[in-house]
C-alpha positions as CSV (number, residue, x, y, z in Angstrom):
1,M,-44.8,29.0,37.3
2,E,-42.8,29.8,40.5
3,S,-42.7,32.6,43.0
4,E,-40.7,33.5,46.1
5,N,-43.5,35.5,47.7
6,I,-44.1,35.0,51.4
7,G,-47.4,33.2,52.0
8,W,-47.5,31.8,48.5
9,Q,-47.6,28.0,48.1
10,K,-46.4,25.7,45.4
11,Q,-49.2,23.3,44.3
12,K,-50.1,21.1,41.4
13,L,-52.7,22.6,39.1
14,G,-54.8,19.4,39.6
15,D,-54.9,20.2,43.4
16,C,-56.5,23.5,42.6
17,A,-58.8,22.7,39.6
18,E,-60.9,19.9,38.4
19,L,-61.8,18.9,34.8
20,V,-65.6,18.7,34.5
21,R,-66.9,16.0,32.1
22,D,-70.7,16.3,32.5
23,H,-72.1,14.9,29.2
24,F,-75.0,16.3,27.2
25,K,-76.6,14.6,24.2
26,P,-78.3,17.2,21.9
27,N,-82.0,16.8,21.2
28,E,-84.9,18.7,19.7
29,I,-86.5,19.5,23.1
30,D,-83.7,21.0,25.3
31,M,-82.4,24.1,23.7
32,L,-79.4,25.5,25.5
33,P,-76.7,28.0,24.7
34,Y,-73.9,26.3,22.8
35,I,-70.2,27.4,22.6
36,G,-67.8,25.9,20.1
37,L,-64.3,27.0,19.3
38,E,-65.7,29.1,16.5
39,H,-67.5,31.2,19.0
40,I,-64.4,32.2,21.0
41,Q,-62.1,34.9,19.7
42,Q,-58.4,34.2,19.6
43,Q,-56.1,35.8,22.2
44,T,-58.7,38.4,23.5
45,L,-60.6,36.2,26.1
46,R,-63.7,37.3,24.3
47,L,-66.9,35.4,23.4
48,L,-67.8,36.4,19.9
49,S,-71.2,34.8,19.7
50,V,-73.3,31.8,21.0
51,G,-74.9,29.0,19.1
52,K,-77.9,26.7,20.0
53,S,-77.6,23.1,21.2
54,T,-80.4,22.1,18.8
55,D,-78.1,22.9,15.9
56,V,-75.4,20.4,16.8
57,V,-75.5,16.6,16.7
58,S,-72.6,15.0,18.6
59,G,-72.3,14.8,22.3
60,K,-71.2,17.9,24.3
61,Y,-70.1,19.0,27.8
62,I,-72.3,20.8,30.2
63,F,-70.9,24.0,31.8
64,K,-72.2,26.2,34.6
65,S,-72.1,29.9,34.9
66,R,-68.5,31.2,35.5
67,D,-66.9,27.8,34.6
68,I,-63.7,28.2,32.7
69,L,-63.8,27.1,29.0
70,F,-60.3,26.4,27.7
71,G,-59.9,25.5,24.0
72,K,-57.8,22.4,24.0
73,L,-57.6,22.1,20.2
74,R,-54.6,24.1,19.0
75,P,-54.3,25.7,22.5
76,Y,-51.8,28.3,21.2
77,F,-54.9,30.2,19.8
78,R,-55.6,31.1,23.5
79,K,-59.3,30.6,23.2
80,V,-60.3,31.0,26.9
81,V,-63.6,32.4,28.3
82,R,-65.7,32.4,31.4
83,P,-69.4,32.7,30.4
84,K,-71.9,34.3,32.8
85,F,-74.5,31.7,31.8
86,E,-75.1,27.9,31.8
87,G,-74.9,25.9,28.6
88,V,-73.1,23.2,26.6
89,C,-69.8,23.3,24.8
90,S,-67.7,21.4,22.3
91,T,-65.7,18.4,23.5
92,D,-62.7,20.2,22.1
93,I,-63.0,22.6,25.1
94,F,-61.9,21.8,28.7
95,V,-64.5,22.7,31.3
96,I,-62.5,23.7,34.4
97,R,-63.8,24.5,37.9
98,S,-61.8,25.5,40.9
99,K,-61.6,23.4,44.0
100,N,-62.3,24.5,47.6
101,G,-60.0,27.3,48.7
102,I,-59.2,28.5,45.2
103,D,-60.8,31.6,43.7
104,Q,-62.5,30.8,40.4
105,G,-61.6,34.2,39.0
106,F,-57.9,33.8,39.9
107,L,-57.9,30.3,38.3
108,Y,-59.5,31.7,35.1
109,Y,-56.7,34.3,34.6
110,L,-54.1,31.6,35.5
111,M,-55.5,29.4,32.8
112,A,-55.7,32.3,30.4
113,S,-52.1,33.4,31.0
114,E,-49.6,33.2,28.1
115,E,-47.4,31.0,30.3
116,M,-50.2,28.4,30.9
117,V,-51.2,28.5,27.2
118,A,-47.5,28.0,26.2
119,I,-47.3,25.0,28.6
120,A,-50.5,23.5,27.2
121,S,-49.2,24.1,23.6
122,K,-45.8,22.6,24.3
123,A,-47.3,19.4,25.7
124,S,-50.1,19.1,23.1
125,E,-50.8,15.6,21.7
126,G,-51.0,15.2,17.9
127,T,-49.3,16.9,15.0
128,K,-52.0,18.1,12.5
129,M,-54.6,18.7,15.2
130,P,-52.7,19.2,18.4
131,R,-54.7,19.0,21.6
132,A,-53.8,20.0,25.1
133,S,-53.5,17.1,27.6
134,W,-55.2,17.5,31.0
135,N,-53.1,14.6,32.3
136,Y,-50.1,16.7,31.7
137,L,-51.6,20.1,32.8
138,Q,-52.8,18.8,36.2
139,N,-49.2,18.0,37.2
140,V,-47.9,21.5,36.4
141,D,-46.5,23.3,39.4
142,I,-48.1,26.7,40.1
143,S,-47.5,29.3,42.7
144,L,-50.6,30.0,44.6
145,P,-51.1,33.2,46.7
146,P,-53.4,33.3,49.8
147,L,-57.1,33.4,49.0
148,P,-57.5,37.2,49.7
149,D,-54.7,37.9,47.3
150,Q,-56.3,35.6,44.7
151,R,-59.5,37.6,45.0
152,R,-57.7,41.0,44.7
153,I,-55.8,39.8,41.6
154,A,-59.0,38.5,40.0
155,S,-60.8,41.7,40.9
156,I,-58.3,44.0,39.1
157,L,-58.1,41.9,36.0
158,S,-61.8,41.4,35.8
159,A,-62.3,45.2,36.0
160,F,-60.6,45.4,32.6
161,D,-62.8,42.7,31.2
162,D,-65.9,44.3,32.7
163,K,-65.1,47.6,31.0
164,I,-64.4,45.8,27.7
165,E,-67.8,44.1,27.9
166,L,-69.4,47.4,28.8
167,N,-68.0,49.0,25.7
168,N,-69.2,46.1,23.6
169,Q,-72.7,46.4,25.1
170,M,-72.6,50.1,24.4
171,N,-71.6,49.5,20.8
172,R,-74.5,47.1,20.4
173,T,-76.9,49.8,21.7
174,L,-75.3,52.4,19.5
175,E,-75.7,50.2,16.4
176,E,-79.4,49.8,17.3
177,I,-79.8,53.5,17.7
178,A,-78.1,54.1,14.3
179,S,-80.3,51.5,12.7
180,A,-83.5,53.2,14.0
181,I,-82.3,56.6,12.8
182,F,-81.4,55.2,9.3
183,K,-84.8,53.4,8.9
184,S,-86.7,56.5,10.1
185,W,-85.0,58.7,7.5
186,F,-84.2,56.5,4.6
187,V,-86.9,53.8,4.7
188,D,-90.0,55.1,6.4
189,F,-89.3,58.8,5.6
190,E,-90.9,59.7,9.0
191,P,-89.5,63.3,9.2
192,F,-91.1,64.1,5.8
193,Q,-94.6,62.7,6.4
194,D,-96.1,66.2,6.2
195,G,-94.5,66.9,2.9
196,E,-95.2,65.9,-0.7
197,F,-94.3,62.4,-2.1
198,E,-94.0,61.0,-5.5
199,Y,-94.0,57.4,-6.8
200,S,-90.7,55.8,-7.8
201,E,-91.0,52.9,-10.3
202,E,-87.4,51.8,-9.4
203,L,-88.3,51.3,-5.8
204,D,-92.0,50.6,-6.3
205,K,-92.9,53.0,-3.4
206,E,-93.6,56.6,-2.6
207,I,-90.5,58.8,-1.8
208,P,-90.3,62.4,-0.8
209,N,-90.3,65.0,-3.6
210,G,-86.8,66.0,-4.6
211,W,-85.2,62.7,-3.6
212,V,-83.3,60.8,-6.3
213,V,-82.9,57.0,-6.7
214,K,-79.3,55.8,-7.0
215,S,-77.5,52.5,-7.0
216,V,-75.5,51.5,-3.9
217,Y,-72.6,51.1,-6.2
218,S,-72.7,54.7,-7.3
219,L,-72.5,56.0,-3.8
220,A,-68.9,54.9,-3.1
221,D,-65.7,53.5,-4.5
222,Y,-65.4,49.8,-3.8
223,I,-61.7,49.1,-3.7
224,N,-60.8,45.4,-3.7
225,G,-57.8,44.4,-1.7
226,M,-54.4,43.3,-2.9
227,A,-53.7,39.8,-4.3
228,F,-50.8,38.1,-2.4
229,K,-48.6,35.1,-3.2
230,M,-47.0,32.9,-0.6
231,S,-43.6,34.4,-1.6
232,D,-44.9,37.9,-0.6
233,F,-45.1,37.0,3.1
234,A,-42.3,38.4,5.4
235,E,-41.0,38.0,8.9
236,E,-41.9,41.6,9.7
237,G,-44.0,44.4,8.2
238,L,-47.6,45.4,7.9
239,P,-50.3,42.8,8.8
240,I,-52.3,41.5,5.8
241,I,-56.0,41.7,6.6
242,K,-58.1,38.7,5.5
243,I,-61.5,37.6,6.6
244,A,-59.9,35.8,9.5
245,E,-58.5,39.1,10.8
246,L,-61.9,40.8,10.5
247,N,-63.4,38.1,12.8
248,N,-60.5,37.4,15.2
249,G,-58.3,40.5,15.0
250,I,-54.6,40.4,14.3
251,T,-53.0,37.3,15.8
252,D,-49.7,35.4,15.6
253,N,-51.0,33.7,12.6
254,T,-51.5,36.9,10.6
255,K,-49.3,37.1,7.6
256,L,-47.0,40.2,7.2
257,Y,-45.9,42.1,4.2
258,N,-43.0,44.6,3.8
259,G,-43.0,45.1,0.0
260,E,-44.3,47.9,-2.2
261,Y,-48.0,48.6,-2.4
262,K,-50.5,51.2,-3.7
263,E,-52.0,53.7,-1.4
264,K,-55.5,52.3,-2.1
265,Y,-54.6,49.0,-0.3
266,F,-53.5,50.7,2.9
267,L,-55.8,50.5,5.9
268,R,-56.4,53.0,8.7
269,N,-58.6,52.9,11.7
270,G,-62.1,54.0,10.8
271,D,-62.1,52.5,7.3
272,V,-65.4,50.8,6.3
273,L,-64.7,47.2,5.0
274,F,-67.1,45.0,3.0
275,S,-66.2,41.3,2.9
276,W,-67.9,40.2,-0.3
277,S,-66.8,36.6,-0.7
278,A,-67.2,33.4,1.4
279,S,-68.3,35.2,4.6
280,L,-70.1,38.5,3.8
281,G,-70.1,41.2,6.4
282,I,-69.6,44.9,7.1
283,Y,-66.8,45.9,9.4
284,L,-65.4,49.1,11.0
285,W,-61.7,48.6,11.0
286,D,-60.0,49.2,14.3
287,G,-56.7,47.2,14.1
288,G,-54.3,50.0,13.1
289,D,-52.2,50.4,9.9
290,A,-52.4,47.3,7.7
291,I,-52.7,46.1,4.1
292,L,-56.0,44.8,2.7
293,N,-56.2,41.4,1.1
294,Q,-58.4,40.6,-1.9
295,H,-62.0,39.6,-1.4
296,I,-62.6,42.5,0.8
297,F,-63.7,46.0,-0.3
298,N,-62.4,49.2,1.4
299,V,-65.5,51.3,0.8
300,K,-64.8,55.0,0.2
301,P,-67.9,57.4,0.1
302,K,-68.4,59.6,-3.0
303,G,-70.1,63.0,-3.4
304,T,-72.3,64.0,-0.5
305,M,-72.3,60.5,0.9
306,T,-70.4,60.3,4.2
307,K,-68.6,57.5,5.9
308,P,-71.1,57.2,8.8
309,I,-74.1,57.1,6.6
310,L,-72.4,54.7,4.2
311,Y,-71.4,52.4,7.1
312,F,-74.9,52.2,8.6
313,L,-76.5,51.9,5.1
314,L,-74.3,48.8,4.3
315,K,-75.1,47.4,7.7
316,E,-78.8,47.6,6.9
317,I,-78.7,46.0,3.5
318,V,-75.9,43.4,3.9
319,N,-78.3,40.6,4.6
320,E,-79.8,41.0,1.1
321,F,-76.3,40.4,-0.3
322,I,-75.8,37.4,2.1
323,Q,-78.9,35.8,0.6
324,I,-77.7,36.4,-2.9
325,A,-74.3,34.9,-2.1
326,A,-76.0,31.9,-0.5
327,F,-78.0,31.2,-3.7
328,R,-74.9,31.5,-5.8
329,A,-72.7,29.4,-3.5
330,T,-70.9,26.4,-5.0
331,T,-67.6,26.3,-3.3
332,M,-67.5,29.9,-2.1
333,G,-70.5,32.2,-2.2
334,H,-69.9,35.8,-3.3
335,I,-71.6,38.9,-4.8
336,K,-70.6,40.7,-8.0
337,K,-70.4,44.4,-9.1
338,S,-73.8,43.9,-10.8
339,H,-75.5,43.2,-7.5
340,L,-74.3,46.5,-6.0
341,Q,-75.5,48.2,-9.2
342,E,-78.9,46.6,-9.0
343,K,-79.5,47.6,-5.4
344,K,-81.2,51.0,-5.3
345,I,-81.9,53.5,-2.6
346,A,-83.5,57.0,-2.4
347,I,-81.0,59.8,-1.6
348,P,-82.1,63.3,-0.3
349,D,-80.7,66.7,-1.2
350,D,-77.4,67.9,0.2
351,D,-78.9,69.8,3.2
352,T,-80.8,66.8,4.3
353,M,-77.8,64.5,3.9
354,K,-75.9,66.9,6.2
355,T,-78.7,66.7,8.8
356,I,-78.7,62.9,8.7
357,N,-74.9,62.8,9.0
358,D,-75.0,65.2,12.0
359,L,-77.2,62.5,13.7
360,L,-75.1,59.5,12.7
361,E,-71.6,60.8,12.9
362,P,-71.4,61.0,16.8
363,V,-72.7,57.4,17.0
364,F,-70.1,56.3,14.4
365,K,-67.3,58.0,16.2
366,Q,-68.2,56.6,19.6
367,I,-68.4,53.1,18.3
368,L,-64.9,53.4,16.8
369,A,-63.6,55.1,20.1
370,N,-65.0,52.2,22.1
371,K,-63.4,49.6,19.8
372,L,-60.0,51.4,20.0
373,E,-60.3,51.7,23.8
374,N,-60.8,47.9,24.0
375,H,-57.5,47.3,22.3
376,S,-55.8,49.4,24.9
377,L,-57.6,47.7,27.8
378,V,-56.6,44.2,26.4
379,E,-53.0,45.3,26.1
380,I,-52.9,46.7,29.7
381,R,-54.7,43.6,31.1
382,D,-52.3,41.2,29.4
383,S,-49.3,43.1,30.5
384,L,-50.4,43.2,34.1
385,L,-51.6,39.6,34.1
386,P,-48.3,37.7,34.4
387,K,-46.9,40.3,36.9
388,L,-49.9,39.8,39.2
389,L,-49.9,36.1,38.9
390,S,-46.2,35.8,39.6
391,G,-46.2,38.3,42.5
392,E,-43.9,40.6,40.7
393,I,-46.4,43.3,41.7
394,R,-49.0,43.3,44.3
395,V,-52.3,45.2,44.3
396,N,-53.9,47.0,47.2
397,L,-57.5,47.8,46.5
398,S,-58.7,51.1,48.0
399,G,-62.4,51.4,48.5
400,N,-64.5,50.9,45.4
401,N,-63.3,47.9,43.4
402,N,-64.6,49.5,40.2
403,M,-61.5,50.7,38.3
404,F,-63.5,52.8,35.8
405,K,-65.8,55.5,36.8
406,D,-67.4,56.1,33.3
407,S,-66.8,55.5,29.6
408,S,-64.7,58.6,29.1
409,S,-62.5,58.6,32.2
410,E,-60.6,55.7,33.7
411,R,-58.9,55.9,37.2
412,A,-57.4,52.9,38.8
413,C,-58.5,52.5,42.5
414,F,-55.5,50.5,43.3
415,R,-51.8,50.8,44.1
416,M,-49.2,48.5,42.5
417,I,-46.3,47.7,44.7
418,P,-43.1,46.3,43.1
419,I,-41.8,43.2,44.8
420,N,-38.6,44.8,45.9
421,E,-40.4,47.7,47.7
422,R,-42.5,45.4,49.9
423,A,-41.7,45.0,53.6
């Protein structure tokens, strides 16, 4: 990791960073946020979720806010995050903290760079369960810019991550709004309280006059994915989407397929997916053209049912199916066609359905737009990252460090200077 930039210094990583090994023994009294490798998404530098320390047994490491968490087990997965809170993490994660004179943000992006991940992977110890070695990493030579440049680099890269997190927060809010709309119209019937109701034996409740009770199965086509054999996998082609891809996105471990397939197995952005086996969940696909694997439904609305209504409907009721699958679980819990047929819901007339869709469709579209924008932001960030860390380009901040003015318009408040144009 070398550079010929004036003012940059070559140092050992161990001179810039320390490995923190503050131990924590889980107990029933101290409940802290817990991060395991399963909570960190591959490749994206994104924290998917957070557990609780009371749910784990073995000893853990304590981390502070803004500490760098670097997944040392199978480091090629590039599971690297920098939480904004204190907690405990798995011992399969390095807790890394910068030393005096080193910007923690710069060190984070250095550790998250593809080059550092490749170095950690190459020097991993073990075959079946390779783990990165800190003894090796601390002796790696790195090129370190002056502290002001470190801060500028970290500021630019973190602007992308801040915008990604803003989009994620927005989507969580939009999901809550959609859930409130759905419950108001389909569960509590609030807009119809001044009208007439009739008793439904199937639902064991009063529903507005003119509404009909239908099974969830009748509202859509549930298209199961394609069954693949090991011999179907190819060196290039369309990615095969399994549950792992629904949770972690498309990675280097995603299998590819370049053979023939039926149109019903083809995935496009905006498709509604229902993982019905092992790990049940509802997903809005945003990973581009792909082929769907078995054990996942591509759910296509029928009749007056629309994709936005269907998506939020399934999001509302999926927990019922999760409970059913849990009771059925032996080796792998799942639901059957009969469970979809048994689940009933009251459906209004066509005009009312259109009104509800007019409320939910903008929310649905904005969620998808935010997810797609995040893909672009990750791609740009990761393309800039090695160039900034190596000094191939320099960044001059101008005024406000916030790159993005709002969710619909991005403008970079910086100037990138190629190395060969600098004085």
